[in-house]
C-alpha positions as CSV (number, residue, x, y, z in Angstrom):
1,E,-4.6,-69.1,96.6
2,D,-6.5,-67.0,99.0
3,D,-3.6,-64.7,99.8
4,P,-4.6,-61.5,102.3
5,K,-2.5,-59.6,100.7
6,V,-2.9,-60.5,96.9
7,T,-6.8,-60.1,97.9
8,H,-5.8,-56.9,99.1
9,H,-3.5,-55.3,95.9
10,L,-6.4,-57.1,93.5
11,E,-9.1,-54.9,95.4
12,V,-6.9,-51.7,95.1
13,I,-5.9,-52.2,91.4
14,D,-10.0,-52.4,90.8
15,R,-10.6,-49.8,92.7
16,E,-8.1,-47.7,90.6
17,L,-9.4,-48.7,87.4
18,S,-13.2,-47.9,88.4
19,R,-11.5,-44.4,89.6
20,S,-9.2,-44.4,85.6
21,D,-12.7,-45.2,83.9
22,E,-14.8,-42.3,85.5
23,V,-11.8,-39.4,84.7
24,I,-11.9,-40.8,81.1
25,E,-15.5,-40.6,81.0
26,R,-15.5,-37.2,82.7
27,L,-13.0,-36.1,80.4
28,L,-15.1,-37.1,77.1
29,Q,-18.0,-35.8,78.7
30,M,-16.4,-32.3,78.8
31,T,-14.9,-32.4,75.5
32,K,-18.3,-33.4,74.0
33,E,-20.0,-30.3,71.6
34,E,-23.5,-31.7,71.4
35,S,-25.4,-28.7,71.7
36,I,-27.5,-27.5,75.0
37,K,-31.3,-27.6,75.3
38,I,-32.2,-24.4,77.1
39,E,-35.0,-24.1,78.7
40,S,-36.8,-21.6,81.9
41,V,-36.3,-23.5,84.6
42,D,-37.5,-23.1,88.0
43,L,-33.9,-22.5,90.4
44,E,-35.2,-23.8,93.6
45,E,-36.9,-26.9,92.1
46,L,-33.5,-27.6,90.1
47,A,-31.7,-27.2,93.2
48,K,-33.9,-29.0,95.4
49,E,-33.4,-31.9,92.7
50,A,-29.6,-31.3,92.4
51,L,-29.1,-31.6,96.1
52,M,-31.5,-35.2,96.5
53,Y,-28.7,-36.1,94.1
54,T,-26.3,-35.1,95.6
55,D,-26.6,-35.7,99.2
56,T,-28.2,-39.3,99.9
57,S,-27.7,-39.2,103.6
58,N,-29.7,-35.9,104.1
59,S,-26.6,-34.3,105.9
60,S,-27.2,-31.0,105.0
61,D,-28.7,-28.2,106.4
62,F,-29.9,-26.5,103.0
63,R,-31.3,-23.2,102.7
64,F,-32.5,-21.2,99.4
65,R,-33.1,-17.1,98.8
66,Y,-34.2,-15.2,95.8
67,E,-33.5,-11.7,95.9
68,P,-35.8,-9.7,95.5
69,D,-38.5,-12.3,94.2
70,A,-38.6,-16.2,92.7
71,F,-37.6,-16.4,89.4
72,E,-36.8,-19.2,86.5
73,V,-33.1,-19.4,85.1
74,K,-32.9,-19.8,81.1
75,V,-30.5,-23.2,81.0
76,D,-30.2,-26.5,80.0
77,R,-31.8,-28.5,83.3
78,I,-29.7,-31.6,83.2
79,L,-26.2,-29.9,82.7
80,F,-27.3,-27.1,85.0
81,R,-28.0,-29.6,87.6
82,Q,-24.6,-30.7,87.1
83,V,-23.2,-27.6,88.2
84,L,-25.6,-27.8,91.2
85,S,-24.7,-31.1,92.2
86,N,-20.7,-30.9,91.8
87,L,-21.4,-27.9,94.2
88,F,-23.0,-29.4,96.5
89,L,-21.0,-32.3,97.0
90,N,-17.7,-29.8,97.3
91,S,-19.5,-28.5,99.9
92,I,-20.5,-31.7,101.9
93,Q,-16.8,-32.9,101.5
94,A,-15.6,-29.6,102.9
95,S,-17.7,-30.2,106.1
96,N,-17.0,-33.2,107.1
97,G,-15.2,-32.3,109.8
98,N,-18.1,-30.1,111.3
99,P,-20.5,-31.5,113.7
100,G,-24.1,-31.5,112.7
101,K,-25.7,-30.8,109.6
102,C,-24.1,-29.5,106.8
103,P,-25.3,-25.9,106.2
104,L,-25.5,-24.9,102.4
105,G,-27.5,-22.7,100.5
106,V,-28.1,-20.6,97.2
107,I,-29.3,-16.8,97.3
108,A,-30.3,-16.5,93.8
109,Q,-30.2,-12.4,92.3
110,K,-31.6,-10.5,89.5
111,N,-30.2,-7.2,89.6
112,G,-31.5,-5.5,86.7
113,G,-28.6,-5.8,84.8
114,P,-27.7,-8.4,82.2
115,S,-27.0,-10.9,84.7
116,V,-28.3,-13.1,87.1
117,Q,-26.2,-13.6,90.0
118,I,-26.2,-17.4,91.9
119,R,-24.5,-17.5,94.7
120,V,-23.6,-21.5,96.4
121,W,-22.5,-20.9,99.8
122,D,-21.5,-23.1,102.4
123,R,-19.8,-23.3,105.8
124,G,-17.2,-26.0,105.2
125,S,-13.2,-26.1,106.0
126,G,-12.5,-23.6,103.0
127,I,-9.8,-23.8,99.9
128,T,-6.3,-23.1,101.3
129,S,-4.5,-20.3,99.9
130,E,-2.4,-23.1,97.8
131,H,-5.3,-24.2,96.0
132,R,-7.3,-21.3,94.9
133,E,-5.3,-21.0,91.9
134,R,-5.6,-23.9,90.8
135,I,-9.3,-25.5,91.5
136,F,-10.8,-24.8,88.3
137,E,-7.5,-26.6,86.7
138,P,-8.7,-30.2,85.2
139,L,-7.2,-33.1,86.9
140,Y,-6.2,-30.9,90.1
141,S,-7.6,-31.7,93.5
142,D,-6.6,-31.0,96.9
143,K,-8.7,-33.9,98.2
144,M,-7.0,-37.3,98.1
145,D,-9.7,-39.3,96.5
146,G,-11.0,-36.2,94.0
147,V,-10.5,-36.7,90.4
148,G,-10.3,-33.0,89.9
149,L,-12.9,-32.9,87.1
150,G,-16.2,-31.2,89.0
151,L,-15.1,-27.6,89.2
152,P,-13.6,-27.7,85.8
153,L,-17.1,-29.6,83.9
154,C,-19.2,-26.9,86.4
155,K,-16.9,-24.0,84.4
156,D,-16.6,-25.7,81.2
157,I,-20.7,-26.0,81.3
158,L,-21.5,-22.3,82.2
159,V,-19.0,-21.2,79.3
160,R,-21.5,-22.9,77.0
161,H,-24.1,-21.1,78.6
162,K,-22.3,-17.8,78.3
163,G,-21.9,-17.7,82.0
164,K,-19.3,-18.1,84.3
165,I,-18.1,-19.1,87.5
166,S,-15.6,-17.9,90.3
167,L,-14.7,-18.5,93.4
168,E,-16.0,-14.9,95.1
169,K,-15.1,-16.0,99.1
170,T,-13.1,-18.4,101.1
171,S,-11.9,-18.7,104.3
172,S,-11.9,-21.3,107.2
173,E,-15.7,-20.5,108.3
174,G,-17.0,-21.5,104.5
175,T,-16.9,-20.9,100.7
176,V,-18.8,-19.0,98.5
177,F,-18.9,-19.9,94.8
178,L,-20.4,-17.2,92.2
179,I,-22.2,-18.3,89.4
180,E,-23.4,-15.5,86.3
181,L,-25.7,-16.2,83.7
182,P,-27.3,-14.0,80.9
183,N,-30.6,-13.0,82.2
């Protein structure tokens, strides 16, 4: 009746079913053709909001820097917050082995050109060379509990904003993702 092995296996099955539901939901979200609602958004405020949703344990040492001055970006607030949340979550997970707070941050630049550049950086463990080429592929993950949809979702959202995301730099001392949006 109350066999511990059966109970354990049922828990594993339940957990995997929940995970499958999450994968399906995210895939559906990625393929939706709903229109995006562009508005001017204070980037620092949105980044802090995204961090609040992501880092519920307050383990992050968050830094934000504008170059040269504070500015707003024209994005769909909800979708772009999801991009930042996904990147922050990856940063926090990559910093798991590091003692103390997880340093991560955002550097936003308007360089007078056609795009706004936003760099999201961390001091985590980096992305190994065998994973770099595949990180934007749907369902690919280097994490045991990863679903492999966070970065592909970021890429999809940015394409819908006529922008792009790339892995700018990674090493054992951290990672930098570059987001470019139309100015």
